[in-house]
C-alpha positions in Angstrom: -26.7 -29.8 -23.3 -29.6 -31.5 -25.2 -32.2 -31.9 -22.7 -31.6 -27.9 -21.8 -32.0 -27.0 -25.3 -35.3 -28.9 -25.2 -36.3 -27.5 -22.2 -35.4 -24.1 -23.6 -37.6 -24.7 -26.6 -40.4 -25.4 -24.5 -40.2 -22.2 -22.4 -39.9 -20.2 -25.5 -43.5 -21.2 -26.0 -44.8 -20.2 -22.6 -42.7 -16.9 -22.5 -43.2 -13.7 -23.9 -42.4 -13.6 -27.7 -39.0 -12.4 -28.6 -37.3 -12.7 -24.9 -34.7 -15.6 -26.0 -33.3 -12.7 -28.5 -32.4 -10.4 -25.8 -32.2 -13.0 -23.1 -30.6 -16.5 -22.1 -32.5 -18.8 -19.3 -29.9 -19.7 -16.8 -32.2 -21.4 -14.6 -35.5 -23.1 -13.9 -36.4 -24.3 -10.5 -39.8 -25.5 -10.2 -41.6 -26.0 -7.3 -45.2 -27.1 -5.9 -46.8 -23.9 -6.3 -44.2 -21.8 -8.3 -42.2 -22.3 -11.4 -38.8 -19.7 -11.4 -36.9 -18.9 -14.7 -33.9 -17.1 -14.3 -32.5 -15.3 -17.2 -29.7 -12.9 -17.9 -29.7 -10.2 -20.8 -27.5 -11.5 -23.7 -24.5 -9.2 -24.3 -25.5 -7.8 -27.5 -24.8 -4.0 -28.0 -27.6 -1.5 -27.8 -28.2 0.1 -31.1 -27.9 3.4 -30.1 -24.5 2.9 -29.0 -24.0 1.1 -32.2 -20.7 4.0 -32.7 -19.1 4.0 -29.1 -16.9 1.3 -27.5 -18.7 -0.5 -24.9 -17.3 -3.3 -22.5 -19.7 -5.4 -20.5 -18.9 -5.0 -17.2 -21.9 -7.4 -15.6 -25.2 -7.2 -14.3 -27.6 -4.9 -12.1 -29.2 -6.5 -9.2 -31.6 -9.5 -10.3 -35.0 -8.3 -10.3 -38.7 -10.4 -10.3 -41.4 -10.2 -12.6 -44.6 -12.5 -12.1 -45.6 -13.7 -15.4 -48.9 -15.5 -16.4 -49.2 -18.6 -14.5 -48.3 -22.2 -16.4 -50.3 -24.9 -15.1 -51.9 -23.6 -12.2 -48.6 -22.9 -10.6 -47.0 -19.0 -10.2 -44.4 -18.1 -13.0 -41.7 -15.6 -11.8 -38.7 -14.4 -14.0 -35.9 -13.6 -12.3 -34.1 -10.8 -14.9 -30.4 -9.7 -14.8 -30.1 -6.9 -17.0 -26.6 -6.1 -18.3 -24.9 -2.8 -17.7 -22.0 -2.0 -19.9 -19.2 0.8 -19.5 -19.4 3.5 -22.1 -15.3 4.0 -22.7 -15.9 6.8 -25.3 -18.2 8.9 -23.2 -17.0 7.6 -19.9 -20.4 6.3 -18.2 -22.4 3.4 -17.3 -25.0 2.3 -19.9 -28.0 -0.1 -20.4 -30.4 -1.1 -22.9 -33.2 1.3 -23.5 -36.0 -0.6 -23.6 -38.4 2.1 -25.0 -36.4 2.1 -27.5 -36.3 -1.2 -28.3 -40.1 -1.4 -28.2 -40.1 1.7 -30.8 -38.0 0.2 -32.8 -39.7 -3.3 -33.4 -43.2 -5.0 -34.4 -43.7 -7.6 -31.4 -46.9 -8.9 -29.9 -48.7 -6.8 -27.0 -47.4 -9.3 -24.5 -43.7 -8.6 -25.2 -44.4 -5.1 -25.4 -46.0 -5.2 -21.7 -42.9 -7.5 -20.3 -40.6 -4.5 -21.8 -42.9 -2.1 -20.2 -42.3 -3.5 -16.8 -38.8 -4.0 -16.8 -38.2 -0.4 -18.4 -39.4 1.0 -14.5 -36.5 -0.6 -13.2 -34.0 2.1 -13.5 -30.1 1.7 -12.8 -30.0 3.6 -9.1 -33.2 1.2 -8.0 -31.7 -2.1 -9.5 
């Protein structure tokens, strides 16, 4: 467990700032030419649904995003976005990354990350 925590701290230095606030590193695969970092969105109710009754219902299909290279290796983020059933409204919802970007002070790097994952709509996941 301690080794895993140290690895997460090290990766946090290379990942877009604030990413570990919203995602957990599930697995890291290192290959000769690439590093694959697998992330799952944390089960934190989106602010825009704070007054609704949400139940986590797993994840959308994983998406692959290329990040900046590390030590000459390509870096890929495999991201699983969470989905919730909004029991109040009878709908399926996900975090609106555009609202996150507008409501926080963040680095350009994290804003760019949010822009990439916001392109993926629920119907395409």
